[in-house]
N, C-alpha and C positions, 0 to 999 in steps of 0.2 A: 210701609217701605220698610225693605232691608237696612237696617243698622250695619253702618259703615262703622268698622273702629281704627281707633284715630291714633298714630302712630308717633312718636317725639321725636320726629326729624332732628330738631332744630339742639337736642341735645347734643348731638357727638360735633354739633356747626361748628365751633372750632379749634376739632383736631381737624374737619376738612379744609378748615379754610390754613391751617396751616400746615397740611398738603399740600394744597393748591401751590399755594407760595413757597416751595422746596421742590415742585416740579417746574413753576414758572421759572425758577430762580438758576436749575439747573438745565434746563429749555436755553434760555437768556446765554448761559457762559459756552452752552454745547455751539450753540448759531452766533458768536462770535467767534470762539476761537477754529471750531472742527467745522463751519460753517455747514452750504448744502450740498450735496453732489447731484450739479443741475445737470436736464437730460441736454439732448440734442436741439433742443427746441428753442432752449434758452443759451449752452455752449457755445454754438454754433458748426457743424460738422460736414458728413455725407453718410447719406442713407442709401443703401442697393441693397432691393432683393434679388433672389436667386433662386433659381429652379433645379431638383436633381433629379434623374432617374430613377433614385432607389431611397428611404429612407435613411438620412445620417446622423450623428452626433450632432452636437452643437459643440460639446465638448471638444470634438474631433478638425472641425472648422477654426475655430477659434485659435490653437494652438497653431495651425496650418500660416493666417495670418500674425498671429507675431511672430516665427517666424522669417514673414517674408516683410519685414521691416513695421506692419502696422502699431503701435502702442495703444495695449488696453480696449481691443474691438468689444461692442457688445453685439453678442448671435444671440438670436432665439424663432425658435418656429414661427412661421406664420401660417397659419393654419392648419395644413399636415404638414407630415412630417419631413416631405419633402421639399419643399416650402421655407425659405431661410430670407430672414432680414437681417443684413445687416449696417451697423451703426460707427462710424468714425468720424472720433470728435479732434480728432487732429487735422484739418483739410489740409492734405498736400497742397503741392505748392500748383499741379495741373490742375487741382479743383481749386482754386482762391482765381486761374486763368479763366476755368470754365460759366465762372458766374458774372464773367464780361465777354466771352464768347465760346459758341456752343460748339465750335471746330475742335476745343479741350475734349469736353463732353465725355467721349468713348474712350481715353488715355486711361483715367483712373479706374472705368472698370473694369478694363484689359490690365490694369494690373491686377485688383481683382483677379477675374476671371483665372488669368496664370497661378494667382500662387495655392487657390484653389484648386486646379488643375492638375500641378505637379503630382500627383500622384496616379493619372489616368482616368479619372472622372471627368464627363462630359458635364461640361454646367451651362444651366441658359442663366444668359446675363436679360432681367426681365427690365426693372427703370434705375434709375441715379437722380434721386434728389438731394440739393445745397441746402445747406442754410449760414449762410454770412455770418461774420458775430456782431455785426454791425442789427442784424436784424434780429438776433437772440436775443441783443440790448433793450433793444426795443419792446420785445415783446415780456423779457422782465419788470422794464417800468409798466407797460403796460399792464399788467398783470398783477404788480405792487397793488399800482392805481386802483385795479376794479376790487379787489381788494378791502382800500379801503372805502370807496365811493358805497359797495354793499355797505358797510357799517352805520356809512353816514344815512343811508336811507333807512334803515333798519332804523336806528335812535328817532329819524322824523317821523315816522311810520307810529313808533310805541307813546312815543312823546305825545302822539295827536287822537290815539284809537284811547288811552290810559293819562297817562301824568308823566313829568318828567324824571320825577326820581325813577317812576319800570324802566322809562328809559332808558336810562344813566345804567340800568342794576343788566336790561339785556346786556347789551353793550355792551360791559366791563364785561358780563358772564362767554360771551360771544369771544371775545379779545381774547380770553383766555383759552376757549376749546380752540383755537388756533391755531395760537403760540404754542400750544402742547404739540397740536400738530404737528406744527412746522419742526418743534423740538425733535420728535418722535424719529422725524425722516433728518435732522441734522444727525441723531446719536447712531440710528443705524445705518447712516450711509446709502440708504435708498436711491435711487435715480428718481429723481425731482422734476417731471416735464409736464407738458400741457392735461395731460391726462391728469397727473395728480394735482393741479392747478386746479382741473375743472368739481376733482371731489373735494377740494377744502372749500370752493364755494357751494358745491353740494349739502356738508357737513354745516353750514350756515343756516344754510337754509334747514335743515332738520333739528339743527337744534334751537333756533329762532321758534319752528313750529309745536314744539316743544317746551320752550317759556312761553307761550303768547298763552297756550290750552293753559300752562299752573295763573300767568297772571291773572287769566282771565276770571277763576275760581276762587283766586283772591283778592278779586277786586267786587265780585258779588256779596263773596260771603263778609267783605266790610258793611258792605252794606245789608245785611241782615242781621248777623253775628253782634249789634251795638257797643254792649257792653261786656264786652269780654277782648282783653287784650292781644295785642299783634300777632307774639310768638303764637299762640293758642290758635288765630287763624288761620295763619300759615300751615303747621302743625296737621290742620283738617285739612284747608285746602289740597296739600301733598299730601294727604293719605285720600280724598278725594279722590284725585288722579293719581294718584302710584302706579294701579292693572291697567290702564288705560296708557301709562309710557310705559312698561314694563313687557306689556303684553307687542306693543308697537316695537320697540326694539328690540324684540326679541324674533321675530317674525323677520323686520330686517336684515337682523343681524345673520340667519339662517340663509338669504340665496345671496350674502355677502362673503358667506366662508363658500357657500357652494362653488361662488367664482373666484376665490381666495386660490382654493383647492383646485376645480379642475376649466377654471377661464383660460388658462395658456402665461405664458409669461408677458404677453403686449399689455392685458389688462393688469400681473399681478400686480405693481405700486397702486395705481388706482382702488382696486381692491381693498388692497394696504390702510391707503389712506382716510377711505370709507368704515373698516371696523375700527379702526383706532378711534376716530374721529364721534364715532357716532357712539359708541360707548363713553367717550369724555364729557359728549353734547349730553347727556341721559343724566351723567354724576354732575355735570355744571347745574342742569336744568334743577334739578333736587336739591341741592344743597349750596352752590354757587349765588346762580340768580334767587334763589330765596334767601339766605342770609347779606347778600344783597339789601335788600328790601330792607332788613332790618336793622344795617347799619346804617342806611341813610336815611331813620325813622319811620319810615310809612306809617301814617296813621289815616282813621275812617275818615279825618277832614280833609286829608289831600285829596280824597276820591269824591269828595258833598257839589255839587252842584247847584246851589238854591239858587229859586227862581222869586224872582220881588217879589215879595206879598206872602210865599208861599211860608204857611209855616211847617218847621219840621221840628217832628217829636221826640221825645226821649225814650218812649217806652222800649223794652228790651227786644 
């Protein structure tokens, strides 16, 4: 059987916890002061799809809309370079009326077509969607509630499968990953929409999977290495799962990097959230979750499930 080299992961754990504390503090301060640049899904606005006969630059379209009086329009290619998706966060009065009356719907589209046709281009108006501020607020509340429910279910699952200290460590590590990911979007002011929220939930699942694998090995080694100190048990468990964790993260990051570079602007922020979240999740599975077990004074006795009348020996 191949001998696995044991690394002392817990040696720099205090420095890593200090680093995480600083990053969490920066993230919380940024979220409190700068907030998150919410996308149309959460803030409300108008989404319009138009088609051009020839490829066109998004910078040119953005400039035309600004000159026509539209504030901070988002312009992205939608598939081919002749297909354009426009996002207007501030819903004009005519669009607000369109939410109650379909008769006003063509007006906002006509304003956009008129602005983009000023230089003689033939524009095809394909689709108009509106998201009202009230709907955006409901989506924000339901999205936040969804993340809280996900963390609560995770804590219950880990508590049932392992033990309460494992559950607390897993949930705190997941909260660490979520806060840092939200802080990343706050600091960079990348647009946060429903696709990014889906990416954050995916990060929770990915990080939990890594943490569960580590915890399963920790539990197994606590029962096998009966005379070994908890810190040594955790070091050995992390060493045994290290290459599995790194290989999985590396192959996942390769796919996400390809999506980030070649996937187009529509999924750019989605891929960015997953890239950052998986990096943080891999780090937290090794250092944050494991260190939290030590801080919670995990021991072999916490994992024992004695059966009445069973003799437990003390042999190593």
